N, C-alpha and C positions, 0 to 999 in steps of 0.2 A: 752455308747450313740448309737443311732441309726444311725451309720455311718459306711460305708463299709471301709475295709482297702484300703490304698492308693495304694497298689500293687495288681492288679487283675490278677491271674495267667492266662497266655496265651493271656492276652490283650496287644497290642501294643500301647494302649492309656491309660496306667495307670496314666501318668502325667496329661492328659487332664481331665481325669475322676476325679481325686483328687482335681484339680483346681476348677472344676465345683461344685463339692460337697462343698468345703470350701466356695466359693463365694455364692452359693444359701443359705448355713446355715447363712451366714453374712447378707444377704439380708432379708430373710423371716424367720429366726430363726432355731436354731437346735432342733432335736427331743430328748428329753430325755427319760429315760426308762418308766416312767409312761405315757407319752405322746404316746409312742410307743405301749403301750397296748390298748390305745384308738384308734389309727389308725389301728391296726390289726383287730379291731371288727366293723369297719364302712363298710357299704355296698355302693359300687360304684353306685348300681342302684337307690339309694335314691335321690330323686330330690334336697334335701337341707339338708345337715347334721347339719349345725349350727342351723338352725331354728328348726330342729326336736329336737336336744340336749337341746336347751333352753326351748322349749315346754314340753319336758319330765322333766326337772327339776323344772318346775313351775306347772306341772300336773302329778304328780308321779303315778297316777292310770291309765294313758294313756298306753294302750297296745302297746308295741314296743320292739323290740330287741335291740334298742339304749341303750347303757349304760349311766347312770345318775352319777352325783357326781363325774366325773373323771377329771383328769388334762388333757384337751383337747389341741391338737396342732392346732393353726390356724395361717396363715401367718401373720408376724408382719407388722404393718403400717409403711409407709415411715416416715410420721410425723403425729402430732395429728391432723392437719387441711388438711392433704394430705395423707390419709390412703391407697388409691389404685389409680393406674394409668393405664389406659386400654391397652395403648401400651406396657408398661413394663410388665404388668401381662400376656399379650398373649405371649411374649417371655419367662416369668417364666413358664407358662404351658408347653411350648414347651421344655425347658431345662429339666423339671422333666420327661417328655416323653422320651427325649433323655437319661437321666440316666438310666431309666427303660431298654430302647432298648439295652444298652451296659451291664448292670449288672443283668437284670432280677429280680431285688428286686422290688416287689410290693409296698413297702413303698412309693416309688417315685410316684406311680400312686395315692396312697391315699393322698400324699400332693398336687399333681395337682389337685385332686378332691376338697380339702379343699380351694385351691386358687380360683378355679372356683366359688364355692359356695360364697366365700368372695366378689369376684367381683360383683356377682349378688346381694348380700345383701347390698352393698354399692353403686356401680355405676348403679345399677338397681333401685335405688330409689332417690327420691328428695334429694336436698343438706342437708336439715335437717334430713334426714333419717326416716322421718315419713310415707311417701307413696311410693309405688311402681310405676314406670313410666307408664303412660297410662293405658293399660289394662293388664299390667303384672301380673302374680300370682307366687306363690312358685313353682307350677308344669310347669308354662310357664313363666320363668322370663325374656326372652328377647323381649317380644311382644311391649314393649315401647322404644326399643333401649337401650343403655348404655351411661352414661355420659363420658366424657373425664377423669375427676378426677383432673381438675385444681384447685389450690388454691383459686383463686378469682372467684366471681360469673360471670355469662354470660354478665353482664352489663359491665364488664371490657374489655379493648381492647385485652387482651390475656386471656380471662376469660374461665369459663366452657362451656359446650355445647355438641354437639355430631359431631365427625369428621367420614366421611365416610371410609377413609382409616385406621381408628383405628377399626372401627366396622368389616370390612372385615378381618382384622388381628384376631379379637376375633372369628369370624365364622370359620376362618380356624383352630384356635387351638381346638375348639369344635369338628370340624370334625376329626382332628387327634386323639383326645381323643377317640372319638366314634369308630374310626377304630381300635385303640390299645386294647380297652376294649371289642369290639364287643357289645357295649350298643348303640342302635340307638336313644335313648333319647337326647343324646348330638348332634348329627347331625340334629335331629328334631328342637332342639333350635336354631342351626345356620340357619337352614331354615326359622324358623319363625321371626328370626332377619332379615334375608335377604328380606323376603316377606314384613314385616311391615315398614322397613325404606326407601324402593325403592321409593314408590310415594312421599315422603317427599324430598329426596334428588334428584331425577331425575324429571326435568320439561319436559312435553310433551305437546305441543301445536300444533294446525293445521297450524300455520303459520311459524313456525321454526322447525329445526332439534332438537332432544332431546339434553337437556344439563343437567349439573348437579351443585349443590351447593357443596361448599368445607366444609361449616360448618353451622350446623343447631342448633337452640335453644334447651335446654334441653327437652322441650315438643314437639319438632319437628314442631311448628307451624309457624316459620318464619326463613329464612336464615339469619346468622349472617356474613357469608362471602359468598356473591352470586357468586363469581367467581368458575370456575370449576378447580379443582386440575388437574395437568399435567398427573398423572397416574391413576386418579380414574375410568375412563371408562375400562381401561385395567384390573385394579384390581377387578372391579365388573364382568368383563366379565369371567375372568378365576376362581375366587372364587365361582361364582354361578354355574358354570360348575362343578367344583370339588365337591360342596355340591349335585347337582343333580345326578352325576354319582355314589355317595354313597348311594343314596336313592332308595333301590331296591323295595319298596312297591309302588312307584308312580314315575314312570321314568320321566315324564315330569312336575314334580311339579314346576320348575322355568323356563319353556320353554318361556313364554312370556317376562319375565325380561331379559333372556339371548339374546333373539332375538334383543331387543332394544339395549343392551350393544353391541352386534355384529355390529349393524348398526353404533353406534358411534364410535367403533373401526375402522371399515372399512373406515369411513368418514375422521378419524383424523390421522391414523399411519404414512402415508407418510409425515406428517408434524412434526413428533416427533422430539424434540430436547431437550437435558439436558447438563448442564455445573455443575451439583452438584453431589457430591460423593455419598450420600445416595440415590438420585433419580436415578442415574445410576445403583446402586447395586439393587434397587428394580425392576427396569426395567429388569435387568439380571434375577431375580428371577421369574418374571412374565413370561419371554420369555421361561424359560426352561420347562414350562408345556405342552405347544402344540407346540412342537419343529419343526414340519413339516408343520406349517401354515405360510403363507407369513408375515402377520403382525407380528408374532412372531419373525421371522428370521430378519425382519428389525429393530425391537427393539434391538435385539441382536447385530446387526452390528452398529447401532447408539450409543448404549450404551458403547460398547467396543472402539468405535471410541473417545467417550468423555472422558473415563476414561485414555485412552492413552495420550489424550491431557492434561488431568489435571496432570498426572505423568510427562509428558514432560516440564510442566510449573512450576513444582517444587512444586505442591499441597501437596505431602506427604513427603516433605523435610522441610517445614517451621517449626519454633519454635512451640511447643505444644500450647502455649498462642495464636497462631493464627489459631489453628485447633480444630475441635470437634471430638473426638475419636469416638463417636457413629455412625456418618456419614461415617467414614471409615470402621466401622464394617459392616455397610450395604453392602458396596461395597465388602468386604471379603465374607460375607454370598452369595451374588450373584454370585461371581466368583466360589465359591465352588459348587454352584448348576449348573452353566452351565458347569463346568468341568466335572461333572459326567454324563452329558447328551450329550452334543455337542463335547466334546474335549477328554474324557476318551478313551483309546485305545480300550476297549471292547464295546464301545457304539457308537462312531462317524461314523462308517461304515453304521449304520442304519438311519442315516439322510438323508432325501429326500430334497437336496437343490433346492432352487428356483433360477435359474440363474439370473433371471432380478432383484433378491433382493441380494443373496449371494450364487454364486455356490461353488462347492467343492474346486476348486482352490482358489478362493478368501478367502475361509474360512482358508486355510492354512496360510494366512498371520497373523491371529490373534492366530493360534494355539502356536506359540513360546511365544507370548505376554501371553497367559492364562497359559501355563505351567510354564513360569518364575514366574508369580504371585503366582500360586498355590505351587510352590516347594520353592521359595525364598523370594518374596515380602511379602506374607502373614506372614510367620513366623517371618520376620524382623519387620513387622509393629505391630504384637501382642507382641513381645518382647519389642519394643519401648515403647508401652503404658503401659504394665505391669510395666516397670521400672518407667515411669513417674506417676504411679498410676491410675489405672482405677476408682478410687473414687474421682479423683481431682475435677471434675465438679460436680457429683452427685453421690448418693449411690444407685441408681436404674436403671435408662435407660442404662448408660454406663456399668455398670458390668453384667447386664442381657444380654445385646447384646454380650458382649465379650464372655460369656459362649456359645452362639450359634455360634460363630466363632470356638471355640474349638470342640464343638460337634453340628454340623449342621443337623444331619440325619433327624429329623422330619420336617425340612424345604425342603428337597429334595423330588423330585417326587419318589415314591415308596419307601420312607424312606431311600434312599441310599442303599437299599439291606438289611438293617438290620432287617426289618420286617420278613424276611424269617425265622429267627432263633426263632421266637415266635409263 
Protein backbone atom coordinates (compact mmCIF):
# COMPACT_ATOMS: atom_id res chain seq x y z
CA UNK A 1 0.00 0.00 0.00
CA UNK A 2 1.06 3.60 -0.63
CA UNK A 3 1.35 4.33 3.05
CA UNK A 4 4.29 5.59 5.02
CA UNK A 5 5.64 3.60 7.95
CA UNK A 6 4.16 4.85 11.20
CA UNK A 7 7.60 5.50 12.68
CA UNK A 8 9.44 8.18 10.72
CA UNK A 9 13.11 8.36 11.75
CA UNK A 10 14.06 11.66 13.33
CA UNK A 11 10.48 12.83 13.71
CA UNK A 12 9.06 13.66 17.12
CA UNK A 13 5.60 13.51 15.58
CA UNK A 14 5.50 9.93 14.39
CA UNK A 15 2.31 9.19 16.31
CA UNK A 16 0.54 12.30 15.00
CA UNK A 17 1.59 11.52 11.41
CA UNK A 18 0.43 7.91 11.62
CA UNK A 19 -2.90 9.03 13.10
CA UNK A 20 -3.49 11.56 10.32
CA UNK A 21 -2.59 9.01 7.63
CA UNK A 22 -4.97 6.47 9.15
CA UNK A 23 -7.84 8.95 9.43
CA UNK A 24 -7.35 10.47 5.97
CA UNK A 25 -7.32 6.96 4.47
CA UNK A 26 -10.58 6.23 6.28
CA UNK A 27 -12.22 9.46 5.08
CA UNK A 28 -11.01 9.63 1.48
CA UNK A 29 -9.83 6.09 0.74
CA UNK A 30 -6.44 4.41 0.83
CA UNK A 31 -4.16 4.24 -2.21
CA UNK A 32 -3.40 0.75 -3.52
CA UNK A 33 -0.44 -0.20 -5.71
CA UNK A 34 -2.18 0.26 -9.07
CA UNK A 35 -3.61 3.61 -7.95
CA UNK A 36 -0.15 4.62 -6.81
CA UNK A 37 1.07 4.11 -10.37
CA UNK A 38 -1.66 6.47 -11.57
CA UNK A 39 -0.86 9.14 -9.00
CA UNK A 40 2.85 9.00 -9.82
CA UNK A 41 2.08 9.90 -13.44
CA UNK A 42 -0.27 12.83 -12.97
CA UNK A 43 0.85 16.40 -13.60
CA UNK A 44 -0.01 18.93 -10.90
CA UNK A 45 -0.09 21.71 -13.52
CA UNK A 46 -3.00 20.06 -15.36
CA UNK A 47 -6.20 22.04 -14.62
CA UNK A 48 -8.41 19.00 -14.08
CA UNK A 49 -7.02 15.47 -13.95
CA UNK A 50 -10.41 13.79 -13.55
CA UNK A 51 -11.95 15.46 -16.62
CA UNK A 52 -8.82 14.86 -18.69
CA UNK A 53 -8.73 11.19 -17.72
CA UNK A 54 -12.40 10.75 -18.62
CA UNK A 55 -11.88 12.57 -21.93
CA UNK A 56 -8.87 10.42 -22.81
CA UNK A 57 -10.77 7.22 -22.14
CA UNK A 58 -13.64 8.28 -24.38
CA UNK A 59 -11.31 9.80 -27.01
CA UNK A 60 -8.26 7.48 -27.15
CA UNK A 61 -6.77 9.37 -30.13
CA UNK A 62 -6.52 12.54 -28.06
CA UNK A 63 -2.84 13.39 -27.61
CA UNK A 64 -1.93 13.59 -23.95
CA UNK A 65 0.56 12.17 -21.51
CA UNK A 66 -2.33 11.28 -19.26
CA UNK A 67 -2.57 7.49 -18.73
CA UNK A 68 -5.75 5.75 -19.83
CA UNK A 69 -7.60 2.66 -18.59
CA UNK A 70 -5.86 2.76 -15.23
CA UNK A 71 -7.17 2.18 -11.74
CA UNK A 72 -7.36 5.82 -10.70
CA UNK A 73 -7.46 7.12 -7.13
CA UNK A 74 -10.01 9.77 -6.40
CA UNK A 75 -11.37 10.87 -3.02
CA UNK A 76 -14.24 8.78 -1.78
CA UNK A 77 -17.57 10.58 -1.41
CA UNK A 78 -19.07 10.92 2.04
CA UNK A 79 -22.49 9.64 0.96
CA UNK A 80 -24.19 8.97 -2.36
CA UNK A 81 -26.27 12.15 -2.06
CA UNK A 82 -23.53 14.03 -0.22
CA UNK A 83 -20.25 13.33 -2.07
CA UNK A 84 -18.36 16.54 -1.26
CA UNK A 85 -18.60 19.24 1.42
CA UNK A 86 -16.63 22.44 0.94
CA UNK A 87 -15.63 23.16 4.55
CA UNK A 88 -14.49 19.58 5.18
CA UNK A 89 -12.62 19.29 1.89
CA UNK A 90 -10.72 22.56 2.51
CA UNK A 91 -9.45 20.93 5.70
CA UNK A 92 -8.77 17.77 3.71
CA UNK A 93 -6.53 19.60 1.24
CA UNK A 94 -4.67 21.28 4.12
CA UNK A 95 -4.22 17.91 5.86
CA UNK A 96 -2.62 16.42 2.75
CA UNK A 97 -0.33 19.46 2.50
CA UNK A 98 0.65 18.96 6.15
CA UNK A 99 1.49 15.31 5.50
CA UNK A 100 3.72 16.40 2.63
CA UNK A 101 5.42 19.04 4.80
CA UNK A 102 6.32 16.42 7.41
CA UNK A 103 7.13 13.45 5.17
CA UNK A 104 8.26 15.02 1.87
CA UNK A 105 6.18 12.34 0.10
CA UNK A 106 4.78 13.81 -3.14
CA UNK A 107 1.88 11.35 -3.17
CA UNK A 108 0.13 13.53 -0.59
CA UNK A 109 0.26 16.52 -2.93
CA UNK A 110 -1.15 14.31 -5.70
CA UNK A 111 -4.02 13.31 -3.40
CA UNK A 112 -4.61 16.96 -2.52
CA UNK A 113 -4.72 17.74 -6.24
CA UNK A 114 -7.30 15.02 -6.88
CA UNK A 115 -9.42 16.34 -4.00
CA UNK A 116 -9.26 19.87 -5.45
CA UNK A 117 -10.38 18.58 -8.86
CA UNK A 118 -13.18 16.54 -7.28
CA UNK A 119 -14.51 19.60 -5.43
CA UNK A 120 -14.44 21.67 -8.63
CA UNK A 121 -16.17 18.89 -10.57
CA UNK A 122 -18.96 18.46 -8.02
CA UNK A 123 -19.42 21.65 -6.00
CA UNK A 124 -18.48 23.79 -8.98
CA UNK A 125 -21.49 22.42 -10.84
CA UNK A 126 -25.26 22.52 -10.43
CA UNK A 127 -26.75 19.93 -8.10
CA UNK A 128 -27.65 17.66 -11.02
CA UNK A 129 -24.03 17.80 -12.20
CA UNK A 130 -24.98 18.87 -15.73
CA UNK A 131 -23.59 22.41 -15.84
CA UNK A 132 -20.74 24.37 -14.31
CA UNK A 133 -21.81 27.33 -12.19
CA UNK A 134 -22.19 30.64 -13.99
CA UNK A 135 -19.15 31.35 -16.21
CA UNK A 136 -16.90 28.60 -14.84
CA UNK A 137 -14.85 26.39 -17.15
CA UNK A 138 -12.41 23.52 -16.71
CA UNK A 139 -9.53 26.01 -16.96
CA UNK A 140 -11.25 28.53 -14.64
CA UNK A 141 -13.40 26.39 -12.33
CA UNK A 142 -14.16 28.94 -9.60
CA UNK A 143 -15.70 31.82 -11.58
CA UNK A 144 -19.22 30.93 -10.44
CA UNK A 145 -18.34 30.16 -6.84
CA UNK A 146 -18.73 26.75 -5.20
CA UNK A 147 -21.72 25.10 -3.56
CA UNK A 148 -21.69 24.28 0.15
CA UNK A 149 -22.49 20.63 -0.53
CA UNK A 150 -25.58 20.28 1.69
CA UNK A 151 -27.80 17.22 1.21
CA UNK A 152 -31.01 19.24 0.72
CA UNK A 153 -31.56 21.80 -2.03
CA UNK A 154 -31.48 25.52 -1.35
CA UNK A 155 -35.23 25.77 -0.74
CA UNK A 156 -34.75 23.79 2.46
CA UNK A 157 -34.17 25.72 5.71
CA UNK A 158 -30.68 24.22 6.05
CA UNK A 159 -30.16 23.51 2.38
CA UNK A 160 -27.51 24.09 -0.24
CA UNK A 161 -26.23 27.45 -1.42
CA UNK A 162 -22.96 29.33 -1.03
CA UNK A 163 -21.38 30.42 2.28
CA UNK A 164 -18.78 33.19 2.24
CA UNK A 165 -16.79 31.67 5.13
CA UNK A 166 -16.64 28.31 3.32
CA UNK A 167 -15.48 30.00 0.12
CA UNK A 168 -12.68 31.85 1.92
CA UNK A 169 -11.51 28.54 3.40
CA UNK A 170 -11.32 27.16 -0.13
CA UNK A 171 -9.44 30.25 -1.36
CA UNK A 172 -6.98 29.72 1.46
CA UNK A 173 -6.32 26.04 0.71
CA UNK A 174 -5.83 26.83 -3.01
CA UNK A 175 -3.34 29.53 -1.99
CA UNK A 176 -1.41 27.16 0.28
CA UNK A 177 -1.33 24.54 -2.48
CA UNK A 178 -0.06 27.17 -4.92
CA UNK A 179 2.76 28.14 -2.58
CA UNK A 180 3.81 24.59 -1.74
CA UNK A 181 3.84 23.51 -5.43
CA UNK A 182 5.01 26.85 -6.87
CA UNK A 183 2.17 26.66 -9.41
CA UNK A 184 0.45 30.05 -9.64
CA UNK A 185 -2.65 28.61 -11.36
CA UNK A 186 -4.11 27.61 -7.99
CA UNK A 187 -3.70 31.08 -6.50
CA UNK A 188 -5.24 32.49 -9.70
CA UNK A 189 -8.28 30.27 -9.11
CA UNK A 190 -8.47 31.56 -5.54
CA UNK A 191 -8.28 35.16 -6.78
CA UNK A 192 -10.92 34.55 -9.46
CA UNK A 193 -13.17 33.07 -6.78
CA UNK A 194 -12.53 36.08 -4.54
CA UNK A 195 -13.26 38.59 -7.31
CA UNK A 196 -16.40 36.94 -8.62
CA UNK A 197 -18.22 36.29 -5.35
CA UNK A 198 -17.42 39.69 -3.81
CA UNK A 199 -20.16 41.77 -5.52
CA UNK A 200 -22.76 39.15 -4.56
CA UNK A 201 -21.85 38.79 -0.88
CA UNK A 202 -20.97 42.44 -0.20
CA UNK A 203 -23.74 45.01 -0.48
CA UNK A 204 -22.54 48.54 -1.19
CA UNK A 205 -25.02 51.40 -1.41
CA UNK A 206 -24.66 55.16 -1.19
CA UNK A 207 -26.92 55.33 1.86
CA UNK A 208 -25.38 52.72 4.13
CA UNK A 209 -21.96 51.36 5.05
CA UNK A 210 -20.93 48.14 3.28
CA UNK A 211 -22.50 45.00 4.71
CA UNK A 212 -22.45 41.32 3.87
CA UNK A 213 -24.84 38.45 3.33
CA UNK A 214 -24.10 35.23 5.20
CA UNK A 215 -25.53 32.83 2.61
CA UNK A 216 -26.31 33.20 -1.09
CA UNK A 217 -28.24 31.06 -3.55
CA UNK A 218 -26.30 28.59 -5.69
CA UNK A 219 -26.45 30.93 -8.69
CA UNK A 220 -25.49 33.92 -6.49
CA UNK A 221 -28.58 35.90 -7.55
CA UNK A 222 -30.25 36.29 -4.14
CA UNK A 223 -29.35 36.15 -0.45
CA UNK A 224 -30.73 33.12 1.38
CA UNK A 225 -29.65 34.49 4.77
CA UNK A 226 -29.40 38.30 4.55
CA UNK A 227 -27.64 38.71 7.90
CA UNK A 228 -23.91 39.29 8.20
CA UNK A 229 -21.74 36.60 9.77
CA UNK A 230 -19.83 37.66 12.87
CA UNK A 231 -16.42 37.00 11.30
CA UNK A 232 -17.08 37.35 7.57
CA UNK A 233 -15.56 40.85 7.12
CA UNK A 234 -12.40 39.82 9.02
CA UNK A 235 -12.23 36.55 7.10
CA UNK A 236 -12.47 38.44 3.81
CA UNK A 237 -9.93 41.06 4.90
CA UNK A 238 -7.14 38.62 5.77
CA UNK A 239 -7.86 36.08 3.03
CA UNK A 240 -7.92 38.62 0.21
CA UNK A 241 -4.69 40.13 1.55
CA UNK A 242 -3.03 36.71 1.66
CA UNK A 243 -4.04 36.03 -1.95
CA UNK A 244 -2.83 39.43 -3.16
CA UNK A 245 0.50 39.11 -1.35
CA UNK A 246 1.05 35.80 -3.16
CA UNK A 247 0.24 37.29 -6.58
CA UNK A 248 3.58 38.63 -7.83
CA UNK A 249 2.36 39.36 -11.38
CA UNK A 250 -0.12 42.07 -10.40
CA UNK A 251 0.42 43.36 -6.91
CA UNK A 252 -2.87 45.23 -6.41
CA UNK A 253 -5.20 42.74 -8.06
CA UNK A 254 -7.61 42.71 -5.07
CA UNK A 255 -6.94 46.22 -3.75
CA UNK A 256 -10.50 47.54 -4.19
CA UNK A 257 -12.04 44.60 -2.35
CA UNK A 258 -9.41 44.79 0.41
CA UNK A 259 -10.09 48.50 0.89
CA UNK A 260 -13.79 47.82 1.46
CA UNK A 261 -13.08 44.95 3.85
CA UNK A 262 -10.67 47.21 5.74
CA UNK A 263 -13.40 49.80 6.14
CA UNK A 264 -15.80 47.16 7.44
CA UNK A 265 -13.22 45.80 9.90
CA UNK A 266 -12.33 49.25 11.22
CA UNK A 267 -16.01 50.08 11.68
CA UNK A 268 -16.74 46.81 13.42
CA UNK A 269 -13.84 45.49 15.47
CA UNK A 270 -14.38 47.49 18.67
CA UNK A 271 -17.80 45.83 18.95
CA UNK A 272 -16.54 42.27 18.47
CA UNK A 273 -17.90 39.70 20.93
CA UNK A 274 -18.23 35.93 20.84
CA UNK A 275 -19.33 33.19 23.21
CA UNK A 276 -18.81 30.29 20.81
CA UNK A 277 -15.85 27.93 20.85
CA UNK A 278 -15.49 27.57 17.07
CA UNK A 279 -16.07 31.28 16.51
CA UNK A 280 -13.44 32.13 19.11
CA UNK A 281 -10.95 29.73 17.56
CA UNK A 282 -11.56 31.14 14.08
CA UNK A 283 -11.06 34.66 15.44
CA UNK A 284 -7.73 33.58 16.96
CA UNK A 285 -6.67 32.12 13.61
CA UNK A 286 -7.65 35.37 11.88
CA UNK A 287 -5.79 37.46 14.48
CA UNK A 288 -2.44 35.70 14.03
CA UNK A 289 -1.96 36.81 10.40
CA UNK A 290 -1.42 40.54 10.89
CA UNK A 291 -0.44 40.46 14.53
CA UNK A 292 0.85 44.04 14.84
CA UNK A 293 -2.41 45.67 13.78
CA UNK A 294 -4.85 47.13 16.32
CA UNK A 295 -7.96 45.31 15.13
CA UNK A 296 -6.06 42.02 15.18
CA UNK A 297 -4.88 42.44 18.76
CA UNK A 298 -8.40 43.41 19.79
CA UNK A 299 -9.75 40.15 18.31
CA UNK A 300 -6.98 38.26 20.10
CA UNK A 301 -7.88 39.88 23.41
CA UNK A 302 -11.65 39.35 23.14
CA UNK A 303 -11.34 35.78 21.82
CA UNK A 304 -8.98 34.67 24.58
CA UNK A 305 -11.26 36.36 27.10
CA UNK A 306 -14.23 34.44 25.67
CA UNK A 307 -12.47 31.06 25.67
CA UNK A 308 -11.32 31.69 29.23
CA UNK A 309 -14.93 32.38 30.25
CA UNK A 310 -16.15 29.26 28.43
CA UNK A 311 -13.59 27.14 30.25
CA UNK A 312 -14.44 28.68 33.63
CA UNK A 313 -18.14 28.00 32.97
CA UNK A 314 -17.41 24.32 32.36
CA UNK A 315 -17.89 24.35 28.58
CA UNK A 316 -15.14 21.77 28.08
CA UNK A 317 -16.23 19.56 30.98
CA UNK A 318 -19.81 18.77 29.95
CA UNK A 319 -20.79 15.30 28.82
CA UNK A 320 -19.90 14.69 25.16
CA UNK A 321 -23.61 14.55 24.27
CA UNK A 322 -23.83 18.28 25.10
CA UNK A 323 -20.73 19.23 23.08
CA UNK A 324 -19.60 19.29 19.46
CA UNK A 325 -16.03 18.09 19.01
CA UNK A 326 -15.38 20.01 15.79
CA UNK A 327 -16.21 23.32 17.49
CA UNK A 328 -13.59 22.61 20.14
CA UNK A 329 -11.16 21.58 17.41
CA UNK A 330 -11.58 25.06 15.95
CA UNK A 331 -10.45 26.48 19.30
CA UNK A 332 -7.46 24.13 19.37
CA UNK A 333 -6.29 25.15 15.89
CA UNK A 334 -6.68 28.82 16.82
CA UNK A 335 -4.67 28.40 20.04
CA UNK A 336 -1.89 26.58 18.17
CA UNK A 337 -1.71 29.39 15.61
CA UNK A 338 -1.50 32.24 18.12
CA UNK A 339 0.98 30.28 20.24
CA UNK A 340 3.38 30.21 17.30
CA UNK A 341 3.09 33.97 16.69
CA UNK A 342 2.14 35.80 19.88
CA UNK A 343 3.30 33.52 22.70
CA UNK A 344 6.17 31.38 21.43
CA UNK A 345 9.45 32.35 23.20
CA UNK A 346 11.18 32.87 19.86
CA UNK A 347 8.43 35.10 18.44
CA UNK A 348 6.71 37.08 21.19
CA UNK A 349 9.43 39.73 21.49
CA UNK A 350 8.76 40.76 17.90
CA UNK A 351 5.17 41.84 18.58
CA UNK A 352 4.46 45.58 18.56
CA UNK A 353 1.71 45.78 21.17
CA UNK A 354 -0.79 48.63 21.05
CA UNK A 355 -1.14 49.79 24.67
CA UNK A 356 -4.69 51.05 24.20
CA UNK A 357 -5.66 47.55 23.03
CA UNK A 358 -3.29 45.12 24.73
CA UNK A 359 0.16 46.15 25.92
CA UNK A 360 3.04 43.80 26.67
CA UNK A 361 2.24 43.69 30.37
CA UNK A 362 -1.43 42.87 29.89
CA UNK A 363 -0.48 40.22 27.32
CA UNK A 364 1.35 38.40 30.10
CA UNK A 365 -1.97 37.65 31.80
CA UNK A 366 -2.86 35.47 28.82
CA UNK A 367 0.59 33.94 28.45
CA UNK A 368 0.08 31.38 31.23
CA UNK A 369 -3.39 30.60 29.88
CA UNK A 370 -2.13 29.97 26.34
CA UNK A 371 0.90 27.99 27.56
CA UNK A 372 -1.35 25.79 29.72
CA UNK A 373 -3.73 25.19 26.84
CA UNK A 374 -0.90 24.42 24.43
CA UNK A 375 0.90 22.04 26.79
CA UNK A 376 -1.92 20.47 28.82
CA UNK A 377 -5.48 21.35 27.85
CA UNK A 378 -5.16 20.61 24.13
CA UNK A 379 -3.60 17.12 24.59
CA UNK A 380 -6.30 16.32 27.17
CA UNK A 381 -9.14 17.46 24.89
CA UNK A 382 -7.77 15.52 21.90
CA UNK A 383 -7.35 12.42 24.05
CA UNK A 384 -10.90 12.80 25.38
CA UNK A 385 -12.44 13.04 21.92
CA UNK A 386 -10.28 10.23 20.55
CA UNK A 387 -11.58 7.93 23.30
CA UNK A 388 -15.17 9.07 22.71
CA UNK A 389 -14.66 8.46 18.96
CA UNK A 390 -14.13 11.29 16.53
CA UNK A 391 -16.61 9.49 14.24
CA UNK A 392 -19.47 9.66 16.74
CA UNK A 393 -21.27 12.63 15.15
CA UNK A 394 -20.06 12.37 11.54
CA UNK A 395 -17.39 10.75 9.38
CA UNK A 396 -16.06 13.87 7.68
CA UNK A 397 -16.01 17.30 9.40
CA UNK A 398 -14.99 16.11 12.87
CA UNK A 399 -12.19 13.68 11.90
CA UNK A 400 -10.85 16.08 9.26
CA UNK A 401 -10.58 18.92 11.77
CA UNK A 402 -9.06 16.53 14.32
CA UNK A 403 -6.26 15.87 11.82
CA UNK A 404 -5.61 19.61 11.56
CA UNK A 405 -5.30 19.75 15.35
CA UNK A 406 -2.59 17.09 15.23
CA UNK A 407 -0.75 18.65 12.27
CA UNK A 408 -1.69 22.35 12.04
CA UNK A 409 1.30 23.67 10.05
CA UNK A 410 -0.38 24.81 6.83
CA UNK A 411 -2.93 26.73 8.91
CA UNK A 412 -0.14 28.70 10.57
CA UNK A 413 1.42 31.78 9.04
CA UNK A 414 4.66 30.80 7.23
CA UNK A 415 3.59 27.16 7.58
CA UNK A 416 4.85 27.13 11.17
CA UNK A 417 8.42 27.11 9.83
CA UNK A 418 7.97 23.73 8.11
CA UNK A 419 8.14 25.22 4.61
CA UNK A 420 11.82 26.09 5.14
CA UNK A 421 12.70 22.41 4.74
CA UNK A 422 11.29 22.21 1.18
